[in-house]
C-alpha positions in Angstrom: 1.6 17.9 -36.6 0.5 20.6 -34.1 2.4 23.4 -32.3 3.5 22.0 -28.8 2.4 25.0 -26.9 5.3 24.7 -24.4 8.1 26.9 -26.2 7.8 30.0 -23.6 7.2 27.3 -20.8 11.0 25.8 -21.9 12.7 28.7 -20.6 11.4 28.4 -16.9 10.8 24.5 -16.8 13.7 24.0 -14.7 13.1 26.8 -12.4 9.4 25.5 -11.8 10.7 21.9 -11.2 13.3 22.7 -8.7 11.2 20.8 -6.1 11.8 17.4 -8.0 14.3 15.1 -6.4 15.7 13.9 -9.9 18.4 11.9 -8.2 16.2 10.0 -5.9 13.5 9.5 -8.7 16.4 8.4 -11.2 17.3 5.9 -8.6 14.0 4.5 -8.1 13.3 4.4 -11.8 16.8 2.5 -12.2 16.0 0.0 -9.5 12.4 -0.8 -11.5 14.1 -1.0 -15.0 16.9 -3.2 -13.2 14.2 -5.6 -11.5 12.0 -6.2 -14.4 14.3 -5.8 -17.6 15.0 -9.3 -19.2 16.8 -7.8 -22.5 20.6 -7.5 -22.2 21.4 -4.2 -23.4 21.2 -0.8 -21.7 19.8 1.7 -24.3 17.2 3.5 -22.9 14.7 6.1 -24.3 13.6 8.9 -22.2 10.3 9.8 -23.9 9.0 13.7 -23.7 12.3 14.2 -22.2 11.8 17.9 -21.5 15.1 19.7 -20.9 16.9 16.5 -20.2 17.5 16.5 -16.6 16.3 13.2 -16.0 17.9 11.8 -19.4 21.5 13.3 -17.7 20.5 11.5 -14.6 20.0 8.1 -16.2 22.8 8.4 -18.5 25.4 9.2 -15.4 23.7 5.8 -14.4 25.3 4.0 -17.3 22.5 4.0 -19.8 23.0 4.6 -23.5 20.5 7.2 -23.5 18.1 8.9 -26.2 15.9 11.8 -25.5 12.8 12.5 -27.6 10.5 15.5 -27.1 8.5 17.5 -29.6 9.2 21.1 -28.1 12.4 22.7 -29.7 12.5 25.0 -27.0 12.8 22.1 -24.4 15.3 20.4 -26.5 17.5 23.7 -26.9 17.8 23.9 -23.2 18.6 20.0 -23.2 21.4 20.2 -25.6 22.8 23.4 -23.8 23.1 21.2 -20.9 24.4 18.4 -22.7 27.4 20.0 -24.3 28.2 21.6 -20.8 28.4 18.3 -19.0 29.7 16.6 -21.9 27.1 13.7 -21.9 26.9 11.4 -24.9 22.9 11.6 -25.3 21.4 11.6 -28.6 18.2 14.2 -28.5 15.6 13.8 -31.1 12.6 16.2 -31.9 9.5 14.0 -32.6 5.7 13.9 -31.7 5.6 10.8 -29.2 2.7 9.6 -31.2 5.0 9.5 -34.2 7.9 7.8 -32.5 10.4 6.2 -34.8 14.0 5.3 -33.7 14.9 3.1 -36.5 16.0 0.6 -34.1 14.9 -0.8 -30.7 15.6 0.1 -27.0 15.9 -1.9 -23.9 13.9 0.4 -21.5 11.5 3.3 -21.9 10.8 5.6 -19.2 8.2 8.6 -19.4 8.0 11.0 -16.5 6.6 13.9 -14.6 3.2 13.5 -16.3 4.0 13.5 -20.0 1.3 11.1 -21.0 -1.6 13.3 -19.3 -0.6 15.9 -21.5 -2.0 14.1 -24.8 -5.2 15.1 -26.2 -7.2 11.9 -25.8 -7.1 8.3 -24.6 -6.6 7.3 -28.3 -3.5 9.2 -28.3 -2.2 7.6 -25.4 -2.8 4.1 -26.7 -1.4 5.3 -29.8 2.0 6.1 -27.7 1.7 2.9 -26.4 1.7 1.2 -29.6 4.8 3.0 -30.9 6.7 2.3 -27.4 6.0 -1.5 -27.9 7.2 -1.5 -31.4 10.4 0.5 -30.2 11.3 -1.7 -27.7 13.3 -5.0 -27.4 11.6 -8.2 -26.4 12.3 -8.3 -22.6 12.4 -4.5 -22.6 10.6 -2.4 -20.3 8.4 0.7 -20.2 8.2 2.5 -16.9 6.1 5.7 -16.8 4.2 7.7 -14.2 0.9 9.7 -14.9 -1.2 12.0 -12.6 -4.2 10.2 -10.9 -8.0 11.1 -11.0 -7.7 12.2 -7.3 -4.9 14.4 -8.1 -7.2 16.4 -10.8 -10.4 16.0 -9.0 -9.0 17.0 -5.5 -5.5 18.9 -5.6 -6.1 20.8 -8.9 -9.5 21.2 -9.4 -10.6 24.7 -9.7 -7.3 25.9 -7.4 -4.8 28.5 -8.1 -1.5 28.2 -7.0 1.5 30.6 -6.7 5.2 29.9 -7.6 8.2 32.4 -7.0 11.9 31.7 -7.7 14.6 33.7 -8.6 14.4 33.0 -12.3 10.1 33.6 -12.5 7.0 34.6 -10.7 4.2 31.9 -11.8 0.5 32.2 -11.3 -0.9 28.5 -11.8 -4.5 28.5 -12.4 -6.6 25.2 -12.9 -10.2 24.6 -14.1 -11.6 21.2 -13.9 -13.7 20.3 -16.8 -17.2 18.8 -16.8 -16.0 15.2 -17.6 -14.2 15.4 -14.0 -10.9 14.2 -15.6 -9.7 17.0 -17.3 -7.8 20.1 -16.1 -7.4 23.0 -18.0 -4.5 25.0 -16.7 -3.2 28.6 -17.5 0.0 29.7 -16.7 0.9 33.3 -16.1 4.7 34.0 -16.0 6.5 37.2 -14.8 10.1 37.6 -15.6 11.9 40.5 -13.9 13.8 42.4 -16.7 16.9 44.2 -16.5 15.2 47.6 -16.3 13.2 46.3 -13.4 10.0 46.0 -15.0 8.1 42.3 -15.4 7.7 40.8 -18.8 4.5 38.8 -18.8 4.0 35.7 -20.7 0.8 33.1 -20.8 1.0 29.5 -21.4 -2.2 27.2 -21.8 -1.9 23.3 -21.0 -4.4 20.9 -20.6 -3.9 17.4 -18.9 -6.3 14.4 -18.7 -6.1 11.6 -15.9 -7.6 8.1 -16.6 -8.2 5.3 -14.3 -5.4 2.8 -13.8 -7.6 0.0 -15.2 -8.2 1.7 -18.2 -4.4 2.2 -18.7 -3.5 -1.6 -17.7 -6.1 -3.0 -20.2 -4.8 -0.5 -23.1 -1.2 -1.8 -22.3 -2.4 -5.5 -22.2 -4.3 -5.2 -25.7 -0.9 -4.0 -27.4 0.8 -6.9 -25.9 2.5 -5.6 -22.8 2.7 -7.4 -19.7 1.9 -5.1 -16.9 4.0 -5.8 -13.8 2.9 -3.2 -11.3 0.9 -0.1 -11.2 2.5 1.6 -7.7 1.9 4.5 -5.4 4.6 7.0 -6.8 8.2 6.4 -6.1 7.1 3.1 -4.1 6.4 -0.6 -4.9 3.1 -0.2 -2.6 -0.2 -0.6 -4.3 -2.1 2.7 -5.5 -3.7 4.5 -2.2 -7.0 6.0 -2.3 -5.3 9.3 -2.2 -1.9 8.6 -4.6 -1.2 11.9 -6.7 0.7 9.8 -9.0 0.9 6.4 -10.3 4.0 4.7 -11.8 3.3 1.9 -14.3 5.6 -1.0 -15.0 5.2 -3.0 -18.1 7.3 -5.4 -20.2 7.5 -6.4 -23.8 6.9 -10.4 -23.9 8.1 -12.9 -26.2 
């Protein structure tokens, strides 16, 4: 097993994702799950749950939540929030490629391009297999991924700057020769009590794939792909879609 590479990032993750409308996205995911799920239960896995913000949103919608992440730093943040809000969420530290729940769930969600962070498409298909094994018959798997368009046209070799009360972040992207992979360098500057800035650096790599490749891999494993949508809608993918949302069900 590898080091996660997200321990420093975990302290600033919530600040850097303040622009994500979690309640709206949770409502969207809930709608897809309710529309397509055929199993009777309400046990849901949030795979690569990070600091647990989406996990909490789904718990408040009545799901019995399990959150899995490989970063101890992320899960530490999630546990603090869970205790503060007194939510009955079970958090587990696992590599999603080695997912083992010792039981099945009725729905699995995986959001905020978590699958793009895996080192290879073979790893992605390994996760698909683990999810299939962990899902009740009639249960659904709903996940999002960054698109090739986003990697090539929006991230590319661009540099972005984010400033919040908690952190100043310089986000530098480098598009690799395969035209699919983006290597990301995050320079994080935190204002200390003495007025000086503390600088840390995080390295992240994301890989994007064609929707046809993703669908084929799911179907080989045994999932029925019900839709691949333009982010947060039930519209077909656009040529300039930045995220795709995939809905698949485990059939009998």
